[in-house]
C-alpha positions in Angstrom: 38.5 -6.9 9.3 35.2 -5.5 10.5 33.5 -2.2 9.7 33.9 -1.1 13.3 36.9 -1.0 15.5 36.9 0.3 19.1 39.1 3.1 20.1 40.1 4.6 23.5 37.4 6.6 25.2 38.0 10.3 25.4 38.3 11.7 28.9 35.2 13.5 30.2 32.7 11.3 28.5 30.3 8.9 30.2 32.5 6.0 29.1 35.7 7.3 30.4 35.8 5.4 33.7 37.8 2.4 34.4 35.3 0.2 32.5 34.2 2.0 29.3 32.8 -1.1 27.7 30.7 -1.8 30.8 29.3 1.7 30.6 28.4 1.3 27.0 26.8 -2.1 27.7 24.6 -0.5 30.4 23.5 2.3 28.0 22.6 -0.2 25.2 20.8 -2.5 27.7 18.8 0.5 28.8 17.8 1.4 25.2 16.8 -2.2 24.3 14.8 -2.5 27.5 13.0 0.7 26.7 12.2 -0.4 23.1 11.0 -3.8 24.2 8.7 -2.3 26.9 7.0 -0.3 24.2 6.6 -3.4 22.0 4.7 -5.2 24.8 2.8 -2.2 26.1 0.1 -2.4 23.5 -1.4 -5.7 24.8 -3.4 -4.2 27.7 -4.5 -1.3 25.5 -6.2 -3.5 22.9 -9.5 -3.9 24.9 -9.5 -0.1 25.2 -9.4 0.3 21.4 -11.9 -2.5 20.9 -14.3 -0.4 23.1 -13.6 3.1 22.0 -13.1 2.4 18.2 -15.4 -0.6 18.0 -12.5 -2.6 16.6 -13.0 -6.3 15.6 -10.7 -9.1 16.6 -9.1 -9.3 13.1 -8.5 -5.5 13.2 -6.8 -5.8 16.6 -4.7 -8.7 15.3 -3.5 -6.5 12.5 -2.6 -3.8 15.1 -0.6 -6.4 17.1 1.2 -7.6 14.0 2.1 -4.1 12.7 5.1 -3.7 15.0 7.0 -6.8 13.9 5.9 -6.2 10.3 7.5 -2.8 10.5 10.7 -4.3 11.9 11.3 -6.3 8.7 12.1 -3.2 6.5 13.5 -1.6 9.7 16.2 -4.2 10.1 17.4 -3.6 6.5 17.2 0.1 6.9 19.1 0.1 10.2 21.9 -1.9 8.7 22.0 0.3 5.6 22.2 3.5 7.6 24.7 2.2 10.2 27.1 1.2 7.4 27.0 4.8 6.1 26.7 7.2 9.0 27.9 5.0 11.9 26.2 3.1 14.7 25.9 6.0 17.2 24.1 8.3 14.7 21.9 5.4 13.6 20.9 4.6 17.2 20.2 8.3 17.9 18.0 8.7 14.8 16.1 5.5 15.7 15.4 6.8 19.2 14.2 10.3 17.9 11.9 9.0 15.3 10.8 6.1 17.6 9.8 8.8 20.2 7.8 10.7 17.6 5.9 7.6 16.5 5.3 6.7 20.2 4.0 10.1 21.1 1.8 10.2 18.0 0.3 6.8 18.9 -1.2 8.4 22.0 -3.1 10.9 19.9 -4.3 8.6 17.1 -8.0 8.2 16.8 -8.4 5.7 14.0 -7.3 2.2 13.5 -5.5 3.1 10.2 -3.4 5.7 12.1 -2.7 3.3 14.9 -1.6 0.6 12.5 0.7 3.1 10.6 2.3 4.4 13.8 2.9 0.9 15.2 4.5 -0.1 12.0 6.6 3.1 12.2 7.7 2.1 15.7 8.8 -1.3 14.4 10.6 0.4 11.6 12.6 2.7 13.9 13.1 -0.1 16.3 15.3 -1.7 13.6 17.6 1.4 13.8 17.9 1.2 17.5 18.8 -2.5 17.4 20.9 -2.3 14.3 22.9 0.6 15.7 23.0 -0.2 19.4 23.6 -3.9 19.2 26.3 -3.6 16.6 27.9 -0.8 18.6 28.1 -2.9 21.8 29.3 -6.0 20.0 32.1 -4.1 18.3 33.2 -2.7 21.7 33.2 -6.0 23.4 36.4 -8.1 23.7 36.0 -11.4 21.8 36.4 -13.5 24.9 33.4 -11.7 26.6 31.2 -11.2 23.7 28.7 -13.9 24.6 28.2 -12.3 28.0 27.6 -8.9 26.4 25.0 -10.3 24.0 23.4 -12.2 26.9 23.2 -8.9 28.9 21.6 -7.1 26.0 19.0 -9.9 25.4 18.2 -10.1 29.1 17.6 -6.4 29.2 15.3 -6.6 26.2 13.4 -9.5 27.8 13.1 -7.5 31.0 11.6 -4.7 29.0 8.8 -7.0 27.9 7.9 -7.5 31.5 7.5 -3.7 32.1 5.5 -3.1 28.9 2.1 -4.4 30.2 2.4 -2.1 33.2 2.9 0.8 30.8 -0.1 -0.2 28.8 -2.2 -0.5 32.0 -1.2 3.0 33.0 -2.1 4.3 29.5 -5.6 2.9 30.0 -6.0 4.3 33.5 -4.4 7.7 33.0 -5.1 8.2 29.2 -3.1 7.3 26.2 -2.1 10.9 25.4 -0.2 11.8 28.5 1.4 8.4 28.9 2.6 7.9 25.4 3.7 11.6 25.1 5.8 11.1 28.3 7.4 8.0 26.7 8.2 10.0 23.6 10.0 12.5 25.8 11.9 9.6 27.4 13.1 8.5 23.9 14.4 12.0 23.2 16.2 12.0 26.5 17.8 8.6 25.7 18.9 10.0 22.3 20.6 12.9 24.1 22.3 10.6 26.5 23.5 8.4 23.6 25.1 11.5 21.9 27.4 11.9 24.9 29.1 8.6 24.1 32.0 8.6 21.6 31.3 6.7 18.4 33.7 4.0 17.2 35.6 5.1 14.1 34.6 3.6 10.7 37.2 2.0 8.5 38.1 3.6 5.2 37.1 0.5 3.3 33.4 1.0 2.9 33.1 -2.2 0.9 33.3 -4.3 4.1 29.8 -3.0 5.0 28.4 -4.2 1.7 29.8 -7.6 1.1 28.8 -9.6 -2.0 25.9 -11.8 -1.3 28.0 -14.9 -2.1 30.4 -13.9 0.7 27.5 -13.9 3.2 26.0 -17.1 2.0 29.4 -18.9 2.0 30.2 -17.8 5.5 29.0 -20.9 7.4 27.9 -19.3 10.6 25.8 -16.6 9.0 23.1 -18.7 7.2 22.9 -21.2 10.1 22.7 -18.5 12.7 20.1 -16.6 10.8 18.0 -19.8 10.5 18.3 -20.5 14.2 17.1 -17.0 15.1 14.2 -17.4 12.7 13.3 -20.8 14.2 13.2 -19.3 17.7 11.0 -16.4 16.6 8.7 -18.7 14.8 8.3 -20.8 17.9 7.6 -17.8 20.1 5.1 -16.4 17.6 3.3 -19.8 17.4 3.2 -20.5 21.1 2.1 -16.9 21.9 -1.1 -17.5 19.9 -1.7 -21.2 20.7 -0.9 -21.5 24.4 -3.2 -18.7 25.7 -6.1 -20.2 23.8 -5.3 -23.6 25.1 -4.9 -22.4 28.7 -8.2 -20.6 28.4 -9.9 -23.7 27.0 -8.8 -25.5 30.2 -10.3 -22.8 32.3 -7.3 -20.6 33.1 -8.2 -17.0 33.9 -6.7 -14.0 32.1 -4.6 -13.3 35.1 -3.2 -16.8 35.2 -2.4 -16.8 31.5 -0.6 -13.4 31.9 1.3 -14.7 34.9 2.4 -17.8 32.8 4.0 -15.6 30.1 5.5 -13.2 32.6 7.1 -16.1 34.4 8.5 -17.4 31.2 9.9 -14.0 30.3 11.4 -13.6 33.8 13.1 -17.0 33.5 14.5 -16.2 30.1 15.8 -12.8 31.5 17.6 -14.6 34.3 19.1 -17.3 32.1 20.3 -15.1 29.2 23.4 -13.7 31.0 24.3 -17.2 32.1 23.9 -18.6 28.6 26.2 -15.8 27.4 28.9 -16.7 29.8 28.7 -20.4 29.0 28.9 -19.4 25.3 32.2 -17.6 26.0 33.7 -20.5 27.9 32.4 -23.5 25.9 31.4 -22.2 22.5 28.1 -22.2 20.5 27.8 -25.9 19.6 27.1 -27.3 23.1 24.4 -24.7 23.9 22.7 -25.0 20.5 22.6 -28.8 20.6 21.3 -28.8 24.1 18.8 -26.0 23.4 17.4 -27.6 20.2 17.1 -31.1 21.8 15.4 -29.8 25.0 13.1 -27.5 23.0 12.0 -30.3 20.6 11.1 -32.5 23.6 9.3 -29.8 25.5 7.4 -28.2 22.5 6.2 -31.7 21.4 4.8 -32.4 24.9 2.8 -29.1 25.1 -0.2 -30.9 23.5 -0.2 -33.6 26.2 -1.5 -31.8 29.3 -5.3 -31.7 29.8 -5.3 -29.3 32.7 -4.1 -25.7 33.0 -2.3 -26.6 36.2 0.0 -28.9 34.2 0.2 -26.9 31.0 1.1 -23.6 32.7 4.4 -24.6 34.4 5.4 -26.7 31.3 4.9 -23.6 29.2 7.1 -21.5 31.5 9.9 -24.1 31.2 9.5 -24.5 27.4 9.4 -20.8 26.6 11.7 -19.5 29.3 14.3 -22.2 29.3 16.0 -23.9 26.3 14.8 -21.2 23.9 17.2 -18.8 25.7 20.0 -21.0 24.3 19.2 -20.1 20.7 19.8 -16.4 19.9 22.8 -15.7 22.1 25.1 -18.4 20.9 23.8 -17.9 17.4 24.8 -14.2 17.3 28.1 -15.1 18.9 28.7 -17.7 16.3 27.8 -15.3 13.5 30.2 -12.6 14.8 33.1 -15.1 14.8 32.4 -16.2 11.3 31.9 -12.6 10.1 35.1 -11.4 11.5 37.0 -14.4 10.1 35.9 -13.6 6.6 35.9 -9.8 6.7 32.1 -9.3 6.8 31.1 -6.3 8.8 29.4 -6.8 12.1 26.5 -4.6 11.0 25.6 -7.4 8.6 25.3 -9.8 11.6 22.9 -7.6 13.5 20.9 -6.8 10.3 20.5 -10.5 9.6 19.6 -11.2 13.2 17.0 -8.5 13.4 15.5 -9.5 10.0 15.4 -13.1 11.0 13.6 -12.5 14.2 11.1 -10.1 12.6 10.3 -12.5 9.8 10.0 -15.5 12.1 7.7 -13.8 14.6 5.6 -12.2 11.8 4.9 -15.6 10.1 4.9 -17.8 13.2 1.6 -16.7 14.7 -0.6 -16.7 11.6 0.8 -19.9 10.2 0.4 -21.7 13.5 -3.1 -20.4 14.0 -4.1 -21.4 10.5 -2.7 -24.9 10.8 -4.3 -25.3 14.2 -7.7 -24.2 13.0 -7.6 -26.5 10.0 -6.3 -29.5 12.0 -5.3 -29.3 15.7 -2.8 -27.6 18.0 -0.6 -30.7 17.7 0.2 -30.1 14.0 2.0 -26.8 14.2 3.8 -27.8 17.4 5.0 -31.0 15.8 6.1 -29.2 12.7 8.2 -26.9 14.9 9.6 -30.0 16.7 10.5 -31.6 13.3 12.3 -28.4 12.3 14.3 -28.4 15.5 15.3 -32.0 15.1 16.3 -31.4 11.5 18.4 -28.4 12.5 20.4 -30.6 14.9 22.4 -32.1 12.0 24.0 -28.9 10.7 24.5 -27.6 14.3 26.3 -30.8 15.3 28.7 -30.3 12.4 29.8 -26.9 13.7 33.6 -26.9 14.0 34.5 -25.9 17.5 37.2 -23.4 18.3 38.6 -21.9 21.4 36.1 -19.3 22.7 37.3 -15.8 22.2 40.0 -16.8 19.7 40.3 -14.9 16.5 39.7 -17.1 13.5 42.0 -16.7 10.6 40.6 -17.1 7.0 42.4 -19.1 4.4 45.1 -17.1 2.7 43.8 -15.0 -0.2 45.0 -15.6 -3.6 46.2 -12.5 -5.5 43.3 -11.0 -7.4 42.4 -7.8 -9.1 38.8 -8.6 -9.3 36.2 -9.0 -6.6 37.1 -10.1 -3.1 37.8 -13.8 -2.5 35.7 -15.4 0.1 37.8 -17.1 2.7 36.8 -20.2 4.6 36.1 -19.7 8.3 35.3 -22.0 11.2 31.7 -21.2 12.0 31.6 -21.1 15.8 33.5 -20.2 18.8 
């Protein structure tokens, strides 16, 4: 049913041990951790560019937004390429061009060049995620798919913890040697990826390009896409509102950084657990719990009047229930896609696109609303969206986790494909 089917690993390859799927998961986790570390590495470098290039705050904000903005077309490009040349080649191409853009970033001497290279990094990040995540999902047994997705997300979150250390090293040692070395690492990872056998592609290329109506009518895909967008919007909004609020209450830069590091660490620890629970209990329980807890916590972020109270509440709100969004959402989307014959690459494309759009619009919209009114308005708007999403989530039809869903029987037809009804969650 999907555009990818796993095959036996050839002897003599890195995945030819007793656990080939585990070996592939480790590879993809490494790739996603590396990409995410480069995403967050720019934060400590911003003051350096403010000093050396006399960059204003709006200019630095544009530089920060260039990466997720580049991911928007990158998500579509990654899905398009993967459907035509395969997931392994897509992942390798993403790593090679990502490495070139990273190395070039170290030599750039103007804000225009820096913006363009960061956008290029986001663009090729879409190939790494579109190829790598699709690859590892296709290779995972259905009954362990949530755990696999959880491991991948945990690795990406862990990468964001390493990023600031890389950025600090770039300031101390120089941007040219550090970012050039990282470009070489990307090339080495591409070479390592080449040693893994690619899953075969099906002869029916139409499964990689389903009619739009098939995607829209597959219940888990629109709902899962919205849930990922909502998570990204929340992260984007809180990433701009909470540091300013903590600073207003007298928190130091170190304390603010420690707050977000603790939240990312908590999310990294919880993600594999969420994945395993998703495999055993299904998506609905996690999503209902996560939405409810997030709505409560996000709405209370405006109540503390001291940094000592706001900081731990922020760690719990950002690192806890939000971890129960993406993993069960992607798992739910893959079940629905397989039940209706939609290619898995469509799932990862939608997920990457949703996250990029949500994070890109979350920060500026929240900042604009906050400046025009108060911090409470954007946070309460997010709370209202979470509560409104509870209704469609509660209507998810539960099925046994790991079971293959069968679409309704197709009626004979010589025209376009007939969309089959699928249960939307595992």
